[in-house]
N, C-alpha and C positions, 0 to 999 in steps of 0.2 A: 504493500500500500504506500510505500515511500514516506513513512511517517517522519523520518529524519529530515525530509526536505519540505515539510509543511511550513507555510501555506502554499508554496509553489506547486506542490503535487495534489492540492485539493481537487483540481479539475484536470490536471495533466499527468499522464503516467510518468513515473520517474525515468523510464527508459526513453522518453521523448524529450527530456531536458537537454538543451543544446550544449555541446562542447564546441566553442567557436561558431561554426555555421552548419554543423550536422548534429542530429539527435544521437544520443548515446548508442541506441540500438543499431544505427547505421554503421558505426565503426565495427560492431560485432558481426553484422551481416557481411560487410566487406571482407572481414577475415575469412568467413566461410567461403566466399566466392574466390578469394585468392588461394584458398586451400583446395579448390577444384570442386566445391559443393554448390549445387544450383537449386536443389529442391529443399525449401525451408518451411517448416511447420512452426507457427507461433502458438505457444500455450499461453492464453491470455485470460483475463477476467472481464466482467461486463463493463468495467470502467476503462478498458484499454483499447477501445476501437480505433483510437488515433494511430496506433502502431500499424494496423493493417492499412488504414487510409494512406499512411505515408508511402507505402510501397505499391499503392494502387494507381491506376491510370486516372488522371484528372483532365478531362477534355477541356473544361473551361479555362483552367490555368494555362495549358499548353497552347490553346487557341489564342489567348490574350498575349502570351509571349511571342508567338509567331506574328501576330498582327502588329505588335510594337517593334518588331525587328530585333528582339533581345534573344538572339540565336544561341549565344553562349549559355545563358541561363536555361533556355529551352533544352539544350543538350544535357545539362546537369540534371534537370527534372526527368527527362526521358531515360537517362542511364539508371536512375533509381528504380524506375518501373521495370526496366528490362533485365536488371542484374540477377533476379531470382524468380523462380516459380513459387508462389505462396499458397499455403493452405493454413488453416488455423483451427484450433479446437478450444472450447471454453472450459476452463476449470471453474466449476460453479462455486466451490468453497475452497478456501486456502488450506488444503490438506497436506501440503508439503511437497518437496522436490520429487520424492519417490512417486507420489501420486500423480504429479504433473507429467512425469515420464510414462507412467503406466497407462494413462488415458490416451496416449498416442499410439498404442499398440495396433489398433485397427488400421491406422494410416501407414505405419512402418512395416507391419507384417514380419516376415521371418528374415530380416536383413540386419546386418550391423548398421549402426547409426552414430552420429555425432551429437553431442549435447553442448550447448553454449548457454551460460547464464547471462542474462541480458544487461547486467550492470557491471560486468567484468570486461575491461578493455585491456588487451594485451598486444604490445607492439614489438616487433623484432625483425631482423633481416629475413628470417623465414617465419611465416605465420605459425603461431603456436599449434593450431589445429593441424597444419600440414606436418609438423614435427610428430604429432601423435599418430597421424595416419601412416607415416613412414614406419613407426614401430608396429602398428597393426598389420601392415603389409608383410612384415618380416615374421611376426609371431602369431598372427591370426587369433588374437585374444584381446580382451578389453584392456584399455589403457587409460590411466588417470593422470591428468596434469598435476604436478606437485611443485611446491616452492618452499624453500627454507623460510621460516618465520621466527621472529624473536620470541623468547620464552613468555613475555607478558601478553603476547597476542595469541598464543596457542589455543586458549579456551574458546576462541571464536570460530574454530575450524574443525573439520574432520581431519584426523591425523593418522598417518599410516605407519604400521610396523613393516619393515622391509628387509630384504637381503639383496645385495648387488647381483645382477645376472652374471657378470664377469668380475673376477677379483680386480679391485682398483677402479672399476667403472663407477663414477659418481653421478651418472645421468640416468641409467636405466636400472630398475629394481623389480624384483618379484614381490608382490604384496602378500604379506602373511596375515594382516589384520587391519581393520579400519575402526577407529574409535571416534565417536562424534563428540566434539567439544569437551575434551578431557581437561581437568585441572593440570597446570604445567608439571606438577610433581608426578603425575601418573601418565603423562603422554609417552607413547612408545618411541617417538622421535621428534625432530623439529621440522619434519616434512608435512606440510599442510596441503590438502586437496583444494585446488583452485577450480574455477568454473569452466573447465573444458574436460570432456570425456569422450572416448570412443567406446561404445558398449556393444556387446553381442546380444542378439535377441533373447538369449537364455535368461537375461536379467529380468525379463517380464515374468517368467515363471516364479521367481522368488519375490518380486514386488507384489504379485497377487496374493501371496501368503503372509506378507509382512503386516504385522499389527501396528496400529498407531503407537508412536513412541513419544519422545520429548515434544511437549506442546500440543499433544493430540494429533501430530502429523505423521504421515508415512515417510520415514526417513530413507533416502537413497542409501545412506551408509549401512543401514540394516540389511537392505537387499544385497549390497555388495559383499557383506560378511558371509552371507549364505552362498553367493556366487563363487567366492574364493574356495569354498569347500568342494565345488564341483569341477571348476576349470581354472586355468591360470589367469591371473589378473596382474597387469604390470603398472608401475608408476614411472613417469618420465619427468625428470627435473628439466623443464623447458628452458630455452634460452630466449630472453626478452624481458621487457619491462611491463609490469602489470599495475593497473589502476583499478581500485574498487570504487567505481563511480557512484555507488550507493552510500559512500562515506563523504561527508561534506569537504573535509580537508583534501582527500585524494581527488575528488571532483575538481576542486580548484587547481590542484597541481596538474591534473590532466589538461585543464583549460589553458594554463600558462604554457605547458610544454607543447601542446598542439598549436597554439597561437604563434609560438616562436618558429615553428616549422612551416607555417602557412605561407604559400608562395606570394600572396598579395599583401599580407599583413606583417609577416615575420620581421622584416628589417625595421619597420617603423615601431613595432611593439618592443623590439629589443632596445632600440634607442630610448623609448619611453621608460623602460625599466632601469636603464643605466642612469637616467636623470633623476630617478626617485631618491630622495634623501632618507634612507632607511636607517 
């Protein structure tokens, strides 16, 4: 519900809050496209129709831009519509990430699939999801994106117990257990699961059996713990920078970093920051 961003999110989905000139969710979708994925399913609530609208065709807007000769803007708008094939499914109650994934089963069928959390932005030379898909292609098993986090932040994440796949490899691990939001002193490692996953369809079998856990929600973590008992699951410490755009401070950090990289604004914005008397 984006409570941390109220009142801005009273009528606007948090995923539609802009970072410079794009909504947060567009950065996530662009990562999917850059990773070779074109079929996207949004799991939304009744308050989030603006997400689907953003990726839909808008005849009136395109006609107006064409009429006014604003062809560069027209191209930008058309690219948003053309970048993906969209379907969506309504999660009628906020019953957790595990439930959100479970209700996509009829759309996904018996295929491996990628999961992106809509307020996690990850940037790198190689898109994070493309890195995970590379691991999947080699091992034909589920892969979780993980990141080292400081001790004081561990209780906000699912944390993995792991073993390196190869001695000395600090990127790819076999997952032995996943613990949801452990206190720091009980965490099995400092590797936290971040909002990118490649999952085999076997996970649906276990999510169907998963009982509501913390907060009355069906936790993906619980489904993954059961999946680990049946088939291998890997964790990959991805290369790149991650912003939790659902956090006010990291949202501001992302805004500054993306503004500095913006082709039209970057130079002027950098000069402005240098002039600030901080």
